[in-house]
N, C-alpha and C positions, 0 to 999 in steps of 0.2 A: 729716482732711479733712472738709469739710462745705460746706453752702451758707450764704452770708451775704447779707443784704439790704443793699445800699449805695444811697445816694441821690445822684444827680447831676443838676443842673439841674431840681430838683423832680420828678424821675422816679425810681422805684425799680427797681433791677436786682438779679437774683440772680446772685451771683458765687461761683465756687469758692474756698473759703478753704483756705489751706495754711500750714504753718509752715516756714520755711526751715531746712534741715538745717545745723547749724553745721559749718564746715570745708569744705564742698563748693566754695564760691566761692574760698576761699584755695587749695585744691588745684588747681582749674582754672587759676588764674593762675600757679601754680608750674609746672604741666605746660606751659602755653602759653609761658612764658618759657624753659623748657629747650628746647622744640621750636624756638623762634625762634633761640636761641643755637646750636643744633645746625645749623640750615639756614645760618646766617651762616658758621659754621665750614666746613661742607662746600663751599658755593659760593665761599668766598674761597680755597680751596685747589685750585680747578680750573685746569687749564692750557690 
């Protein structure tokens, strides 16, 4: 991590720079999909 200078509309801004960790986005989508499937299963079996 560090600070990077970016230019937007002829103005300079300091922004935090980071590198995306590989796999976290994919893991998040998998967990979210499993959770949604679980809730659909639970609520479809309620009487």
